[in-house]
Phi, psi and omega in degrees: 000322179297320180296320178296318180299317179297316180296322177299316179296316179296317180297314179298318180296316180292323180295330181272348181290138174298130181263150180259167178052047177055043173093356186286331185293316186273341186304311180297323180294314179298318179298316179296315180297318182294319178297319177295319180296315178301317182295317180295320178295318179297316179297314180296322179295320179293322179294334181299325172070024176234161182290156173296147170299313173241133183303154174244120000289163183299156181295152177280182185300318183298319179291321177299318179295320178298316179295328179272006177062038174261139189289320183209147177217158181226151173245128178242151177241122188244129181263130177278162178302333179262016166099358177284143179251111188259141179268127183235121182262136187236128172249098186298148180284163179288332181236148180291153176083010181292153179285131179282153174224127177262130181243129185242136182276182182256188179298138183062019184245178173214175178292347178305328182299330183280349178244005190296315183275126183242346180275348176226159179299123174269181183297317183297314180291326178297317178294319179297314181292338176278000175097012182267157177267106195263130178232126182249115185269150173231108184282173184307138174096335177288163187291348174274347182226069184248031182237155180209151183291335181238321187271148172267151181291353174267358181274130180301331180295335179300327186259014181273066179214159179232188177298332179302318181289321180293313180288321184276340184238304187296312183297311175301325178296316176302311184300312181297319180297314183295314181294325177293319181290324186266341184076009179273150180279342184203167181216175171261157180225121177242131181227155180234138172059238181294343173300338181286306174299327177298319177297315180295324177296317180299314185284335181271326181267340176236068189300339178296343181277352175298325179290345182263357181240115182288317183205136178244117178259119181255109181263126179052058186289102179271100178246315176244090185304136184239346180302140182305316179294324179294316179298318177300317180297319180294323177295320178297320178295327179289310187285319187248029185300317180294317180294321180295317178297318179296319180296318179297319179296323181289316185269352182064029178264060181285332176273107185289122176045066179288165175298133182212155175295336180299308180297323178299310178299316182297314179295320181290331181280317191252343192236024171294159182301330181263010180287143175295346181259008188299322180293325175295319177299314180294324178300313180295319181295316183286336175298325182272316191252349180105163185282133178243136179290138181307329181291342181264355184280135173283155179298137179051048186297307188295314175299326180293319179294314185288351174293329182234349182236150352294149187246014176104146175209192181226160177301318183294323178296314181295323178292322178294323174297323177297321176300312180302312188288314186281318182273341184075010182252146177256090188219166174300162183298316184058229178260021176099197187296319185261028178302119182293336177229073185296146177294158179294156178298156173299136185274088182292341178291347178281351183276115178254354176292135173297133185237140173243138178250132184226122187217160184248151185293330183244024175287111185284353185272349181211169180245142180301324181297334178288336175292324176298317178298317180291321177305315183290335184275341185269126182294323183237084180270108183276327186201143172220117196221118172271118181306126189280051174233141182300323178239117177211107190267182182297319181278344178298334177299337181258327193229005183299143178304317182259024183304321183292313185287326184266349185218302189298319180298324179292317178298316180298322177299317178294325176295317179297321177298317178295323177297316180297316181297319180294324183286321191250353177288000000 
């Protein structure tokens, strides 16, 4: 364990060192340290001699559904107009003719997060039990959607996309596929974290889709990142953008922090509930995502999360977040933060879909005051709700013990109201 700690410190120190010759000096050293670190973690994990909390590789959708006590699930593959093949998970309703709901994950996430907790009702099972036809989307670039009709996932062109592409292409593709399969004229849309700006981009840039969305629930909407580490990261993307691009080209790390057995092994080795390092693990986790009350934590939470997360992102997505955070504007990426002629902001006044905002008091990724700003910008604000718990973090939206009673039931109630309005208006 000491050897792993030393390697982690060395890797972190080298990663933060300014590199010369556009990133070429540090790349071999970082590669060597990371390979050594992976090997040491694997050896230590094998010596531990106990089973994984979550199997490696992680279970597929059918196994996840079995663990969540769902009778049947399906996996569909949906092709976008620009050739990406997206994985869409379907939990069929108990009765025919149910209203569909599309659920979208956040940055570095996958749909696995919505099925992660199995000892309590998660969001997916809550929606299913409420009678909805549940569809869990995985947009381009996540480890569940790493295919393309022409490009290989090792090709840098595969990762040349931003939130604009996800909101303007992937989300409409999901919606059209679901409505075509179900024969329904409209659906509900629930999103978490970066899924929220992606939803707003879809509805503002493709206004014809407002008629296809009955109600949009935005959980933990990260639009203007406020976490200290997030702000630092955005500043680094601003100052060292050229060096970072050069480093990525040299190391071929175009997929930012993809899902890997390394993180899974590391979490399972160091962050089990009975680990002597568990409080350190929680300190690091809460530094990024916010404080969660111990009563809301699922058993073996951190190893379970690291089995599938982080699941990959792109340089352009992180740069677009830097644009949001540093400029305070919600706009397309354009030429980045210092674009001399930046594109106009997304036109939120074009959104006619009723929208609900749901946020937590201790979510470190956003600020409550930003919800006030977003409330004022949305033409049809159906609901704005601060989860009534003193501690409710970014990940609590997915895994909190009381998630159903303090959050999911309220969202479902708003969905039912929208269903009634659609039927009788």
